[in-house]
mmCIF file as gemmi writes it, N, C-alpha and C atoms, coordinates in Angstrom:
data_model
loop_
_atom_site.group_PDB
_atom_site.id
_atom_site.type_symbol
_atom_site.label_atom_id
_atom_site.label_alt_id
_atom_site.label_comp_id
_atom_site.label_asym_id
_atom_site.label_entity_id
_atom_site.label_seq_id
_atom_site.pdbx_PDB_ins_code
_atom_site.Cartn_x
_atom_site.Cartn_y
_atom_site.Cartn_z
_atom_site.occupancy
_atom_site.B_iso_or_equiv
_atom_site.pdbx_formal_charge
_atom_site.auth_seq_id
_atom_site.auth_asym_id
_atom_site.pdbx_PDB_model_num
ATOM 1 N N . UNK Axp A 1 ? 1.034 -1.686 0.177 1 0 ? 1 A 1
ATOM 2 C CA . UNK Axp A 1 ? 0.197 0.182 -0.252 1 0 ? 1 A 1
ATOM 3 C C . UNK Axp A 1 ? 0.551 1.042 -0.218 1 0 ? 1 A 1
ATOM 4 N N . UNK Axp A 2 ? 1.647 1.056 0.606 1 0 ? 2 A 1
ATOM 5 C CA . UNK Axp A 2 ? 2.493 2.581 0.653 1 0 ? 2 A 1
ATOM 6 C C . UNK Axp A 2 ? 4.237 2.211 0.337 1 0 ? 2 A 1
ATOM 7 N N . UNK Axp A 3 ? 4.59 3.049 -0.419 1 0 ? 3 A 1
ATOM 8 C CA . UNK Axp A 3 ? 5.566 2.988 -0.884 1 0 ? 3 A 1
ATOM 9 C C . UNK Axp A 3 ? 6.723 2.41 -0.629 1 0 ? 3 A 1
ATOM 10 N N . UNK Axp A 4 ? 6.986 3.595 0.669 1 0 ? 4 A 1
ATOM 11 C CA . UNK Axp A 4 ? 7.895 3.3 1.326 1 0 ? 4 A 1
ATOM 12 C C . UNK Axp A 4 ? 7.361 3.924 2.906 1 0 ? 4 A 1
ATOM 13 N N . UNK Axp A 5 ? 8.215 4.123 3.711 1 0 ? 5 A 1
ATOM 14 C CA . UNK Axp A 5 ? 8.136 5.037 4.76 1 0 ? 5 A 1
ATOM 15 C C . UNK Axp A 5 ? 7.498 6.164 4.72 1 0 ? 5 A 1
ATOM 16 N N . UNK Axp A 6 ? 8.153 7.104 4.345 1 0 ? 6 A 1
ATOM 17 C CA . UNK Axp A 6 ? 8.069 8.455 3.297 1 0 ? 6 A 1
ATOM 18 C C . UNK Axp A 6 ? 7.374 9.032 3.327 1 0 ? 6 A 1
ATOM 19 N N . UNK Axp A 7 ? 6.382 7.47 2.61 1 0 ? 7 A 1
ATOM 20 C CA . UNK Axp A 7 ? 5.099 8.128 1.746 1 0 ? 7 A 1
ATOM 21 C C . UNK Axp A 7 ? 4.004 7.978 2.741 1 0 ? 7 A 1
ATOM 22 N N . UNK Axp A 8 ? 4.288 6.825 4.207 1 0 ? 8 A 1
ATOM 23 C CA . UNK Axp A 8 ? 3.109 6.6 5.509 1 0 ? 8 A 1
ATOM 24 C C . UNK Axp A 8 ? 3.819 8.44 5.966 1 0 ? 8 A 1
ATOM 25 N N . UNK Axp A 9 ? 4.86 8.354 6.243 1 0 ? 9 A 1
ATOM 26 C CA . UNK Axp A 9 ? 4.91 9.2 7.384 1 0 ? 9 A 1
ATOM 27 C C . UNK Axp A 9 ? 3.959 11.316 6.959 1 0 ? 9 A 1
ATOM 28 N N . UNK Axp A 10 ? 3.884 11.089 5.419 1 0 ? 10 A 1
ATOM 29 C CA . UNK Axp A 10 ? 3.703 12.28 4.399 1 0 ? 10 A 1
ATOM 30 C C . UNK Axp A 10 ? 2.285 11.48 5.078 1 0 ? 10 A 1
ATOM 31 N N . UNK Axp A 11 ? 1.441 10.786 4.593 1 0 ? 11 A 1
ATOM 32 C CA . UNK Axp A 11 ? -0.071 10.795 4.926 1 0 ? 11 A 1
ATOM 33 C C . UNK Axp A 11 ? -0.282 10.625 6.589 1 0 ? 11 A 1
ATOM 34 N N . UNK Axp A 12 ? 0.418 10.079 7.058 1 0 ? 12 A 1
ATOM 35 C CA . UNK Axp A 12 ? -0.217 10.652 8.561 1 0 ? 12 A 1
ATOM 36 C C . UNK Axp A 12 ? 0.688 11.736 9.151 1 0 ? 12 A 1
ATOM 37 N N . UNK Axp A 13 ? 1.03 12.735 8.358 1 0 ? 13 A 1
ATOM 38 C CA . UNK Axp A 13 ? 0.881 14.354 8.76 1 0 ? 13 A 1
ATOM 39 C C . UNK Axp A 13 ? -0.629 14.827 8.081 1 0 ? 13 A 1
ATOM 40 N N . UNK Axp A 14 ? -0.478 14.497 7.122 1 0 ? 14 A 1
ATOM 41 C CA . UNK Axp A 14 ? -1.495 15.211 6.317 1 0 ? 14 A 1
ATOM 42 C C . UNK Axp A 14 ? -2.642 14.537 6.779 1 0 ? 14 A 1
ATOM 43 N N . UNK Axp A 15 ? -3.185 13.667 7.816 1 0 ? 15 A 1
ATOM 44 C CA . UNK Axp A 15 ? -3.696 13.078 8.221 1 0 ? 15 A 1
ATOM 45 C C . UNK Axp A 15 ? -3.898 13.465 10.472 1 0 ? 15 A 1
ATOM 46 N N . UNK Axp A 16 ? -2.603 13.996 10.437 1 0 ? 16 A 1
ATOM 47 C CA . UNK Axp A 16 ? -2.701 14.936 11.47 1 0 ? 16 A 1
ATOM 48 C C . UNK Axp A 16 ? -3.183 16.045 11.124 1 0 ? 16 A 1
ATOM 49 N N . UNK Axp A 17 ? -3.142 16.961 10.529 1 0 ? 17 A 1
ATOM 50 C CA . UNK Axp A 17 ? -3.625 18.066 10.005 1 0 ? 17 A 1
ATOM 51 C C . UNK Axp A 17 ? -4.996 18.626 10.245 1 0 ? 17 A 1
ATOM 52 N N . UNK Axp A 18 ? -5.604 17.221 9.741 1 0 ? 18 A 1
ATOM 53 C CA . UNK Axp A 18 ? -7.236 17.009 8.959 1 0 ? 18 A 1
ATOM 54 C C . UNK Axp A 18 ? -7.443 16.973 10.479 1 0 ? 18 A 1
ATOM 55 N N . UNK Axp A 19 ? -6.99 16.38 11.679 1 0 ? 19 A 1
ATOM 56 C CA . UNK Axp A 19 ? -7.491 16.094 12.745 1 0 ? 19 A 1
ATOM 57 C C . UNK Axp A 19 ? -7.665 17.756 13.888 1 0 ? 19 A 1
ATOM 58 N N . UNK Axp A 20 ? -6.471 18.411 13.849 1 0 ? 20 A 1
ATOM 59 C CA . UNK Axp A 20 ? -6.423 19.342 14.138 1 0 ? 20 A 1
ATOM 60 C C . UNK Axp A 20 ? -7.129 20.793 13.476 1 0 ? 20 A 1
ATOM 61 N N . UNK Axp A 21 ? -7.373 20.206 12.14 1 0 ? 21 A 1
ATOM 62 C CA . UNK Axp A 21 ? -8.224 21.784 11.387 1 0 ? 21 A 1
ATOM 63 C C . UNK Axp A 21 ? -9.635 21.633 11.941 1 0 ? 21 A 1
ATOM 64 N N . UNK Axp A 22 ? -9.76 19.679 12.048 1 0 ? 22 A 1
ATOM 65 C CA . UNK Axp A 22 ? -11.79 20.229 12.235 1 0 ? 22 A 1
ATOM 66 C C . UNK Axp A 22 ? -11.781 20.02 14.045 1 0 ? 22 A 1
ATOM 67 N N . UNK Axp A 23 ? -10.921 19.912 15.387 1 0 ? 23 A 1
ATOM 68 C CA . UNK Axp A 23 ? -10.667 19.627 15.649 1 0 ? 23 A 1
ATOM 69 C C . UNK Axp A 23 ? -11.154 21.498 16.786 1 0 ? 23 A 1
ATOM 70 N N . UNK Axp A 24 ? -10.26 22.88 15.688 1 0 ? 24 A 1
ATOM 71 C CA . UNK Axp A 24 ? -10.362 23.873 15.687 1 0 ? 24 A 1
ATOM 72 C C . UNK Axp A 24 ? -11.78 24.261 15.343 1 0 ? 24 A 1
ATOM 73 N N . UNK Axp A 25 ? -11.78 23.973 14.202 1 0 ? 25 A 1
ATOM 74 C CA . UNK Axp A 25 ? -13.761 23.876 13.211 1 0 ? 25 A 1
ATOM 75 C C . UNK Axp A 25 ? -14.9 23.3 15.119 1 0 ? 25 A 1
ATOM 76 N N . UNK Axp A 26 ? -14.21 22.329 15.587 1 0 ? 26 A 1
ATOM 77 C CA . UNK Axp A 26 ? -15.535 22.188 16.172 1 0 ? 26 A 1
ATOM 78 C C . UNK Axp A 26 ? -14.968 23.345 18.137 1 0 ? 26 A 1
ATOM 79 N N . UNK Axp A 27 ? -14.705 23.56 18.181 1 0 ? 27 A 1
ATOM 80 C CA . UNK Axp A 27 ? -13.966 24.537 19.285 1 0 ? 27 A 1
ATOM 81 C C . UNK Axp A 27 ? -14.563 25.983 19.003 1 0 ? 27 A 1
ATOM 82 N N . UNK Axp A 28 ? -14.539 26.551 17.537 1 0 ? 28 A 1
ATOM 83 C CA . UNK Axp A 28 ? -14.781 27.368 17.095 1 0 ? 28 A 1
ATOM 84 C C . UNK Axp A 28 ? -16.546 27.47 17.158 1 0 ? 28 A 1
ATOM 85 N N . UNK Axp A 29 ? -16.996 26.256 16.138 1 0 ? 29 A 1
ATOM 86 C CA . UNK Axp A 29 ? -18.552 26.205 16.768 1 0 ? 29 A 1
ATOM 87 C C . UNK Axp A 29 ? -18.95 26.016 17.952 1 0 ? 29 A 1
ATOM 88 N N . UNK Axp A 30 ? -17.862 25.145 19.066 1 0 ? 30 A 1
ATOM 89 C CA . UNK Axp A 30 ? -18.72 25.592 20.657 1 0 ? 30 A 1
ATOM 90 C C . UNK Axp A 30 ? -18.497 27.263 20.896 1 0 ? 30 A 1
ATOM 91 N N . UNK Axp A 31 ? -17.927 28.025 20.175 1 0 ? 31 A 1
ATOM 92 C CA . UNK Axp A 31 ? -18.094 28.928 21.124 1 0 ? 31 A 1
ATOM 93 C C . UNK Axp A 31 ? -18.876 29.979 20.638 1 0 ? 31 A 1
ATOM 94 N N . UNK Axp A 32 ? -19.062 29.711 19.105 1 0 ? 32 A 1
ATOM 95 C CA . UNK Axp A 32 ? -20.472 30.803 18.425 1 0 ? 32 A 1
ATOM 96 C C . UNK Axp A 32 ? -21.391 29.985 19.157 1 0 ? 32 A 1
ATOM 97 N N . UNK Axp A 33 ? -21.917 28.882 19.662 1 0 ? 33 A 1
ATOM 98 C CA . UNK Axp A 33 ? -23.148 28.379 19.878 1 0 ? 33 A 1
ATOM 99 C C . UNK Axp A 33 ? -22.819 29.26 21.648 1 0 ? 33 A 1
ATOM 100 N N . UNK Axp A 34 ? -22.146 28.779 22.047 1 0 ? 34 A 1
ATOM 101 C CA . UNK Axp A 34 ? -21.942 30.027 23.088 1 0 ? 34 A 1
ATOM 102 C C . UNK Axp A 34 ? -22.167 31.824 23.109 1 0 ? 34 A 1
ATOM 103 N N . UNK Axp A 35 ? -21.639 32.336 22.068 1 0 ? 35 A 1
ATOM 104 C CA . UNK Axp A 35 ? -22.37 33.476 21.629 1 0 ? 35 A 1
ATOM 105 C C . UNK Axp A 35 ? -23.74 33.413 22.063 1 0 ? 35 A 1
ATOM 106 N N . UNK Axp A 36 ? -24.246 32.479 21.038 1 0 ? 36 A 1
ATOM 107 C CA . UNK Axp A 36 ? -26.035 32.715 20.424 1 0 ? 36 A 1
ATOM 108 C C . UNK Axp A 36 ? -26.408 32.953 21.486 1 0 ? 36 A 1
ATOM 109 N N . UNK Axp A 37 ? -26.284 31.887 23.114 1 0 ? 37 A 1
ATOM 110 C CA . UNK Axp A 37 ? -26.403 31.053 23.609 1 0 ? 37 A 1
ATOM 111 C C . UNK Axp A 37 ? -27.055 32.707 24.965 1 0 ? 37 A 1
ATOM 112 N N . UNK Axp A 38 ? -25.852 32.802 24.868 1 0 ? 38 A 1
ATOM 113 C CA . UNK Axp A 38 ? -25.698 34.703 25.41 1 0 ? 38 A 1
ATOM 114 C C . UNK Axp A 38 ? -26.605 35.818 24.937 1 0 ? 38 A 1
ATOM 115 N N . UNK Axp A 39 ? -26.1 35.404 23.301 1 0 ? 39 A 1
ATOM 116 C CA . UNK Axp A 39 ? -26.915 36.904 22.428 1 0 ? 39 A 1
ATOM 117 C C . UNK Axp A 39 ? -28.779 36.569 23.071 1 0 ? 39 A 1
ATOM 118 N N . UNK Axp A 40 ? -29.341 34.688 22.788 1 0 ? 40 A 1
ATOM 119 C CA . UNK Axp A 40 ? -30.335 35.011 23.13 1 0 ? 40 A 1
ATOM 120 C C . UNK Axp A 40 ? -31.232 34.955 24.239 1 0 ? 40 A 1
ATOM 121 N N . UNK Axp A 41 ? -29.965 35.182 25.524 1 0 ? 41 A 1
ATOM 122 C CA . UNK Axp A 41 ? -30.27 35.365 26.444 1 0 ? 41 A 1
ATOM 123 C C . UNK Axp A 41 ? -30.789 37.3 27.194 1 0 ? 41 A 1
ATOM 124 N N . UNK Axp A 42 ? -29.457 37.668 26.339 1 0 ? 42 A 1
ATOM 125 C CA . UNK Axp A 42 ? -29.588 39.587 26.19 1 0 ? 42 A 1
ATOM 126 C C . UNK Axp A 42 ? -31.117 39.837 26.096 1 0 ? 42 A 1
ATOM 127 N N . UNK Axp A 43 ? -31.633 38.994 24.542 1 0 ? 43 A 1
ATOM 128 C CA . UNK Axp A 43 ? -33.134 39.464 23.645 1 0 ? 43 A 1
ATOM 129 C C . UNK Axp A 43 ? -33.848 39.268 24.541 1 0 ? 43 A 1
ATOM 130 N N . UNK Axp A 44 ? -33.963 38.046 25.252 1 0 ? 44 A 1
ATOM 131 C CA . UNK Axp A 44 ? -34.801 36.872 25.882 1 0 ? 44 A 1
ATOM 132 C C . UNK Axp A 44 ? -35.043 38.297 27.457 1 0 ? 44 A 1
ATOM 133 N N . UNK Axp A 45 ? -33.452 39.122 27.549 1 0 ? 45 A 1
ATOM 134 C CA . UNK Axp A 45 ? -34.006 39.883 28.836 1 0 ? 45 A 1
ATOM 135 C C . UNK Axp A 45 ? -34.055 41.822 28.441 1 0 ? 45 A 1
ATOM 136 N N . UNK Axp A 46 ? -33.891 42.143 27.356 1 0 ? 46 A 1
ATOM 137 C CA . UNK Axp A 46 ? -34.472 43.311 27.367 1 0 ? 46 A 1
ATOM 138 C C . UNK Axp A 46 ? -35.895 43.415 26.745 1 0 ? 46 A 1
ATOM 139 N N . UNK Axp A 47 ? -36.524 42.433 25.799 1 0 ? 47 A 1
ATOM 140 C CA . UNK Axp A 47 ? -37.62 42.491 25.971 1 0 ? 47 A 1
ATOM 141 C C . UNK Axp A 47 ? -38.714 41.967 27.105 1 0 ? 47 A 1
ATOM 142 N N . UNK Axp A 48 ? -38.052 41.822 28.112 1 0 ? 48 A 1
ATOM 143 C CA . UNK Axp A 48 ? -39.046 41.192 29.632 1 0 ? 48 A 1
ATOM 144 C C . UNK Axp A 48 ? -38.893 43.033 29.701 1 0 ? 48 A 1
ATOM 145 N N . UNK Axp A 49 ? -37.283 43.514 29.795 1 0 ? 49 A 1
ATOM 146 C CA . UNK Axp A 49 ? -37.649 45.179 30.213 1 0 ? 49 A 1
ATOM 147 C C . UNK Axp A 49 ? -38.273 45.467 29.559 1 0 ? 49 A 1
ATOM 148 N N . UNK Axp A 50 ? -38.248 45.578 28.569 1 0 ? 50 A 1
ATOM 149 C CA . UNK Axp A 50 ? -39.797 46.463 27.403 1 0 ? 50 A 1
ATOM 150 C C . UNK Axp A 50 ? -40.485 46.145 27.714 1 0 ? 50 A 1
ATOM 151 N N . UNK Axp A 51 ? -41.182 45.189 27.75 1 0 ? 51 A 1
ATOM 152 C CA . UNK Axp A 51 ? -42.441 44.781 27.802 1 0 ? 51 A 1
ATOM 153 C C . UNK Axp A 51 ? -43.38 45.587 29.371 1 0 ? 51 A 1
ATOM 154 N N . UNK Axp A 52 ? -41.976 45.193 30.7 1 0 ? 52 A 1
ATOM 155 C CA . UNK Axp A 52 ? -42.395 45.807 31.731 1 0 ? 52 A 1
ATOM 156 C C . UNK Axp A 52 ? -42.858 47.051 31.844 1 0 ? 52 A 1
ATOM 157 N N . UNK Axp A 53 ? -41.695 48.026 31.38 1 0 ? 53 A 1
ATOM 158 C CA . UNK Axp A 53 ? -41.762 49.287 31.131 1 0 ? 53 A 1
ATOM 159 C C . UNK Axp A 53 ? -43.096 49.474 30.509 1 0 ? 53 A 1
ATOM 160 N N . UNK Axp A 54 ? -42.849 49.117 29.668 1 0 ? 54 A 1
ATOM 161 C CA . UNK Axp A 54 ? -44.674 49.38 28.775 1 0 ? 54 A 1
ATOM 162 C C . UNK Axp A 54 ? -45.295 48.702 29.099 1 0 ? 54 A 1
ATOM 163 N N . UNK Axp A 55 ? -45.814 47.815 30.2 1 0 ? 55 A 1
ATOM 164 C CA . UNK Axp A 55 ? -46.701 47.295 30.977 1 0 ? 55 A 1
ATOM 165 C C . UNK Axp A 55 ? -47.714 48.885 31.946 1 0 ? 55 A 1
ATOM 166 N N . UNK Axp A 56 ? -46.148 49.751 32.575 1 0 ? 56 A 1
ATOM 167 C CA . UNK Axp A 56 ? -45.843 50.921 33.701 1 0 ? 56 A 1
ATOM 168 C C . UNK Axp A 56 ? -46.591 51.664 32.971 1 0 ? 56 A 1
ATOM 169 N N . UNK Axp A 57 ? -45.984 52.119 31.394 1 0 ? 57 A 1
ATOM 170 C CA . UNK Axp A 57 ? -46.585 53.141 31.387 1 0 ? 57 A 1
ATOM 171 C C . UNK Axp A 57 ? -47.922 53.286 30.323 1 0 ? 57 A 1
ATOM 172 N N . UNK Axp A 58 ? -48.394 51.516 29.562 1 0 ? 58 A 1
ATOM 173 C CA . UNK Axp A 58 ? -49.356 52.025 28.565 1 0 ? 58 A 1
ATOM 174 C C . UNK Axp A 58 ? -50.044 50.091 29.437 1 0 ? 58 A 1
ATOM 175 N N . UNK Axp A 59 ? -50.171 50.39 30.678 1 0 ? 59 A 1
ATOM 176 C CA . UNK Axp A 59 ? -50.831 48.79 30.588 1 0 ? 59 A 1
ATOM 177 C C . UNK Axp A 59 ? -52.429 48.705 29.743 1 0 ? 59 A 1
ATOM 178 N N . UNK Axp A 60 ? -52.797 48.995 29.345 1 0 ? 60 A 1
ATOM 179 C CA . UNK Axp A 60 ? -53.962 48.577 28.397 1 0 ? 60 A 1
ATOM 180 C C . UNK Axp A 60 ? -53.358 48.08 27.363 1 0 ? 60 A 1
ATOM 181 N N . UNK Axp A 61 ? -52.604 48.328 26.64 1 0 ? 61 A 1
ATOM 182 C CA . UNK Axp A 61 ? -52.017 48.568 25.311 1 0 ? 61 A 1
ATOM 183 C C . UNK Axp A 61 ? -50.964 47.097 25.262 1 0 ? 61 A 1
ATOM 184 N N . UNK Axp A 62 ? -49.899 46.612 26.185 1 0 ? 62 A 1
ATOM 185 C CA . UNK Axp A 62 ? -49.12 46.039 27.045 1 0 ? 62 A 1
ATOM 186 C C . UNK Axp A 62 ? -49.664 44.44 26.936 1 0 ? 62 A 1
ATOM 187 N N . UNK Axp A 63 ? -50.321 44.999 27.511 1 0 ? 63 A 1
ATOM 188 C CA . UNK Axp A 63 ? -51.099 43.367 27.841 1 0 ? 63 A 1
ATOM 189 C C . UNK Axp A 63 ? -51.742 42.556 26.083 1 0 ? 63 A 1
ATOM 190 N N . UNK Axp A 64 ? -52.008 42.627 25.926 1 0 ? 64 A 1
ATOM 191 C CA . UNK Axp A 64 ? -52.045 42.635 24.437 1 0 ? 64 A 1
ATOM 192 C C . UNK Axp A 64 ? -50.488 41.714 23.581 1 0 ? 64 A 1
ATOM 193 N N . UNK Axp A 65 ? -49.803 43.037 24.006 1 0 ? 65 A 1
ATOM 194 C CA . UNK Axp A 65 ? -48.594 42.405 23.604 1 0 ? 65 A 1
ATOM 195 C C . UNK Axp A 65 ? -48.018 40.867 24.668 1 0 ? 65 A 1
ATOM 196 N N . UNK Axp A 66 ? -48.14 41.361 25.931 1 0 ? 66 A 1
ATOM 197 C CA . UNK Axp A 66 ? -47.676 39.903 26.595 1 0 ? 66 A 1
ATOM 198 C C . UNK Axp A 66 ? -48.25 39.207 26.342 1 0 ? 66 A 1
ATOM 199 N N . UNK Axp A 67 ? -49.758 39.154 26.07 1 0 ? 67 A 1
ATOM 200 C CA . UNK Axp A 67 ? -50.218 37.863 25.641 1 0 ? 67 A 1
ATOM 201 C C . UNK Axp A 67 ? -49.893 37.242 24.612 1 0 ? 67 A 1
ATOM 202 N N . UNK Axp A 68 ? -49.272 37.558 23.598 1 0 ? 68 A 1
ATOM 203 C CA . UNK Axp A 68 ? -48.698 37.148 22.47 1 0 ? 68 A 1
ATOM 204 C C . UNK Axp A 68 ? -47.751 36.288 22.331 1 0 ? 68 A 1
ATOM 205 N N . UNK Axp A 69 ? -46.653 36.997 24.093 1 0 ? 69 A 1
ATOM 206 C CA . UNK Axp A 69 ? -45.444 36.322 23.902 1 0 ? 69 A 1
ATOM 207 C C . UNK Axp A 69 ? -45.096 34.437 24.303 1 0 ? 69 A 1
């Protein structure tokens, strides 16, 4: 299958690079997932805050919005 040890070492080096690249990609995806979770939490908190302020200032209008949530 391999002509000599050099071919085998080249193949192993290429495979190592692929594994390292995939590990880096997985780490980046995990980082993106964490950032998305933080962003979603921030959006939820902001929406809750806006609805709370709206309920204080415009109770008749925001009760309809809160029901849709």
